[in-house]
C-alpha positions as a Markdown table, in Angstrom:
| # | Residue | x | y | z |
|---|---|---|---|---|
| 1 | Met | 98.7 | 86.2 | 85.5 |
| 2 | Arg | 99.6 | 82.6 | 85.8 |
| 3 | Asp | 102.2 | 81.3 | 88.5 |
| 4 | Val | 105.5 | 80.0 | 87.5 |
| 5 | Ser | 106.8 | 76.8 | 89.2 |
| 6 | Pro | 110.3 | 76.5 | 90.5 |
| 7 | Glu | 111.0 | 74.1 | 87.6 |
| 8 | Glu | 109.9 | 76.5 | 85.1 |
| 9 | Ile | 112.1 | 79.1 | 86.5 |
| 10 | Val | 115.2 | 77.1 | 85.9 |
| 11 | Ser | 114.3 | 75.3 | 82.9 |
| 12 | Gly | 111.4 | 76.8 | 81.2 |
| 13 | Ser | 111.1 | 79.7 | 78.6 |
| 14 | Val | 113.3 | 82.6 | 79.9 |
| 15 | Pro | 111.2 | 85.4 | 78.1 |
| 16 | Arg | 108.0 | 83.9 | 79.4 |
| 17 | Val | 109.5 | 83.6 | 83.0 |
| 18 | Leu | 110.9 | 87.1 | 82.8 |
| 19 | Val | 107.3 | 88.6 | 82.0 |
| 20 | Val | 105.5 | 86.4 | 84.4 |
| 21 | Leu | 107.9 | 87.5 | 87.3 |
| 22 | Ala | 108.6 | 91.1 | 86.3 |
| 23 | Ala | 105.1 | 92.4 | 85.2 |
| 24 | Pro | 103.7 | 92.6 | 88.9 |
| 25 | Leu | 107.0 | 94.3 | 90.0 |
| 26 | Val | 106.7 | 96.8 | 86.9 |
| 27 | Ala | 102.9 | 97.4 | 87.8 |
| 28 | Gln | 104.1 | 98.1 | 91.5 |
| 29 | Asn | 106.8 | 100.7 | 90.4 |
| 30 | Phe | 104.2 | 102.3 | 88.3 |
| 31 | Ala | 101.9 | 102.6 | 91.2 |
| 32 | Leu | 104.7 | 104.3 | 93.1 |
| 33 | Val | 105.2 | 106.9 | 90.3 |
| 34 | Ala | 101.6 | 107.4 | 90.0 |
| 35 | Gln | 101.4 | 108.1 | 94.1 |
| 36 | Ser | 104.2 | 110.8 | 93.7 |
| 37 | Val | 102.2 | 112.3 | 90.9 |
| 38 | Val | 98.9 | 112.4 | 92.8 |
| 39 | Asp | 100.9 | 113.8 | 95.9 |
| 40 | Leu | 102.2 | 116.4 | 93.8 |
| 41 | Phe | 98.7 | 117.2 | 92.3 |
| 42 | Trp | 97.3 | 117.6 | 96.0 |
| 43 | Val | 100.2 | 119.4 | 97.4 |
| 44 | Gly | 100.5 | 121.6 | 94.2 |
| 45 | Arg | 97.2 | 122.9 | 95.3 |
| 46 | Leu | 98.9 | 124.6 | 98.4 |
| 47 | Gly | 101.5 | 126.4 | 96.3 |
| 48 | Ser | 105.0 | 126.4 | 95.4 |
| 49 | Thr | 106.3 | 126.4 | 98.9 |
| 50 | Ala | 104.5 | 123.1 | 100.0 |
| 51 | Val | 105.8 | 121.6 | 96.6 |
| 52 | Ala | 109.4 | 122.7 | 97.6 |
| 53 | Ala | 109.0 | 121.1 | 101.2 |
| 54 | Val | 107.7 | 117.9 | 99.9 |
| 55 | Gly | 110.6 | 117.6 | 97.3 |
| 56 | Leu | 112.9 | 118.3 | 99.8 |
| 57 | Ala | 111.6 | 116.1 | 102.4 |
| 58 | Ser | 111.1 | 113.3 | 99.7 |
| 59 | Val | 114.9 | 113.2 | 99.0 |
| 60 | Val | 115.8 | 112.9 | 102.7 |
| 61 | Gly | 113.2 | 110.2 | 103.3 |
| 62 | Ala | 114.5 | 108.3 | 100.2 |
| 63 | Leu | 118.1 | 108.4 | 101.6 |
| 64 | Ala | 116.8 | 107.4 | 104.8 |
| 65 | Leu | 115.4 | 104.1 | 103.4 |
| 66 | Val | 118.7 | 103.1 | 101.7 |
| 67 | Pro | 119.7 | 100.7 | 104.5 |
| 68 | Phe | 116.4 | 98.9 | 104.1 |
| 69 | Tyr | 117.1 | 98.1 | 100.4 |
| 70 | Ala | 119.9 | 95.4 | 101.9 |
| 71 | Phe | 117.1 | 93.7 | 103.7 |
| 72 | Phe | 114.8 | 93.6 | 100.7 |
| 73 | Thr | 117.8 | 92.4 | 98.2 |
| 74 | Gly | 119.1 | 90.1 | 101.1 |
| 75 | Thr | 115.8 | 88.6 | 101.7 |
| 76 | Gln | 115.1 | 87.7 | 98.1 |
| 77 | Val | 118.6 | 86.2 | 97.6 |
| 78 | Val | 118.8 | 84.2 | 100.8 |
| 79 | Thr | 115.0 | 83.1 | 100.3 |
| 80 | Ser | 115.6 | 81.9 | 96.7 |
| 81 | Gln | 118.7 | 80.1 | 97.8 |
| 82 | Arg | 116.9 | 78.1 | 100.3 |
| 83 | Val | 114.1 | 77.4 | 98.0 |
| 84 | Gly | 116.7 | 76.2 | 95.4 |
| 85 | Ala | 118.2 | 74.0 | 98.1 |
| 86 | Asp | 114.8 | 72.4 | 98.6 |
| 87 | Asp | 114.7 | 73.8 | 102.2 |
| 88 | Pro | 111.3 | 75.2 | 102.5 |
| 89 | Thr | 111.4 | 75.6 | 106.4 |
| 90 | Ala | 114.5 | 77.7 | 106.1 |
| 91 | Ala | 113.0 | 79.6 | 103.2 |
| 92 | Arg | 110.1 | 80.6 | 105.3 |
| 93 | Arg | 112.2 | 81.7 | 108.2 |
| 94 | Val | 114.4 | 84.1 | 106.3 |
| 95 | Pro | 111.7 | 86.8 | 105.6 |
| 96 | Phe | 110.3 | 86.8 | 109.1 |
| 97 | Thr | 113.9 | 87.0 | 110.7 |
| 98 | Ala | 114.7 | 89.7 | 108.0 |
| 99 | Ala | 111.5 | 91.7 | 108.7 |
| 100 | Ala | 112.2 | 91.7 | 112.6 |
| 101 | Met | 115.5 | 93.0 | 111.9 |
| 102 | Ala | 114.4 | 95.6 | 109.4 |
| 103 | Val | 111.8 | 96.8 | 111.9 |
| 104 | Ala | 114.0 | 97.2 | 114.8 |
| 105 | Leu | 116.3 | 99.3 | 112.5 |
| 106 | Ala | 113.3 | 101.2 | 111.2 |
| 107 | Val | 112.3 | 102.3 | 114.8 |
| 108 | Val | 115.7 | 103.7 | 115.3 |
| 109 | Val | 115.9 | 105.2 | 111.8 |
| 110 | Gly | 112.3 | 106.7 | 112.2 |
| 111 | Ala | 113.3 | 108.1 | 115.8 |
| 112 | Val | 116.5 | 109.8 | 114.3 |
| 113 | Leu | 114.5 | 111.3 | 111.4 |
| 114 | Val | 111.9 | 112.8 | 113.9 |
| 115 | Leu | 114.8 | 114.1 | 116.1 |
| 116 | Val | 116.7 | 115.7 | 113.1 |
| 117 | Ala | 114.0 | 116.8 | 110.8 |
| 118 | Asp | 114.1 | 120.4 | 111.7 |
| 119 | Pro | 118.0 | 120.9 | 111.2 |
| 120 | Val | 118.2 | 118.8 | 108.2 |
| 121 | Ala | 115.4 | 120.5 | 106.3 |
| 122 | Ala | 117.1 | 123.8 | 107.4 |
| 123 | Leu | 120.3 | 122.4 | 105.8 |
| 124 | Phe | 118.8 | 122.1 | 102.4 |
| 125 | Thr | 117.0 | 125.5 | 102.2 |
| 126 | Gly | 117.3 | 129.0 | 103.0 |
| 127 | Asp | 113.5 | 129.6 | 103.1 |
| 128 | Ala | 112.2 | 129.1 | 106.9 |
| 129 | Thr | 108.8 | 128.2 | 105.6 |
| 130 | Val | 110.0 | 125.6 | 103.2 |
| 131 | Ala | 112.2 | 124.2 | 106.0 |
| 132 | Arg | 109.3 | 124.3 | 108.5 |
| 133 | Phe | 107.0 | 122.4 | 105.9 |
| 134 | Gly | 109.7 | 120.1 | 105.0 |
| 135 | Ala | 110.4 | 119.0 | 108.5 |
| 136 | Asn | 106.8 | 118.4 | 109.1 |
| 137 | Tyr | 106.6 | 116.1 | 106.2 |
| 138 | Leu | 109.5 | 114.4 | 107.1 |
| 139 | Thr | 108.4 | 113.7 | 110.7 |
| 140 | Ala | 105.0 | 112.5 | 109.3 |
| 141 | Tyr | 107.1 | 110.2 | 106.9 |
| 142 | Ala | 109.3 | 109.0 | 109.5 |
| 143 | Leu | 106.3 | 107.3 | 111.2 |
| 144 | Ala | 105.7 | 105.3 | 108.1 |
| 145 | Val | 109.3 | 104.0 | 108.0 |
| 146 | Val | 108.4 | 101.0 | 110.1 |
| 147 | Thr | 105.7 | 99.9 | 107.9 |
| 148 | Ile | 107.8 | 100.4 | 104.8 |
| 149 | Ala | 110.6 | 98.4 | 106.2 |
| 150 | Ala | 108.4 | 95.4 | 107.0 |
| 151 | Ser | 106.4 | 95.4 | 103.9 |
| 152 | Asp | 109.3 | 95.7 | 101.6 |
| 153 | Thr | 111.4 | 93.1 | 103.3 |
| 154 | Leu | 108.3 | 90.6 | 103.4 |
| 155 | Glu | 108.0 | 91.5 | 99.6 |
| 156 | Gly | 111.5 | 90.3 | 99.2 |
| 157 | Gly | 110.5 | 86.9 | 100.8 |
| 158 | Phe | 107.7 | 86.5 | 98.0 |
| 159 | Thr | 109.9 | 87.4 | 95.3 |
| 160 | Gly | 112.6 | 85.1 | 96.4 |
| 161 | Trp | 110.1 | 82.5 | 96.5 |
| 162 | Gly | 109.1 | 83.3 | 92.8 |
| 163 | Asp | 105.7 | 84.8 | 94.0 |
| 164 | Thr | 105.9 | 88.5 | 92.6 |
| 165 | Arg | 102.1 | 89.0 | 92.8 |
């Protein structure tokens, strides 16, 4: 898809700008859903206990990522404000500063997830096997939190700049 200039964003065809900016984000969301389907396909081969464990851990993992939505959204907003104010130097600083903050928080959140994986998994199920598998999945997921935080925050910078590819 073709790029959209800052001038086109504020004065061009609104439907065209929305499609050009939103299409890559829609594709990304589709990829995330497809990833979940593929996970379910492979985990499903291990049986219902494994599927239950992944379902349990996925919800806890998603809740652990909630604070990082603030970095993603805030980076979009502040970057777009700096771009709109014609201050590209400040606009370039925003994503890197936000990503550094997000990574620092992610190290803490990931460590907490590892430490509380067993009791949290046990809290949501009475099945000891599901709890054990869920805690293992949550521990593995915790190791990815730093990468998720950095990637999503930097993506917020690109989106705020108007580059959603």
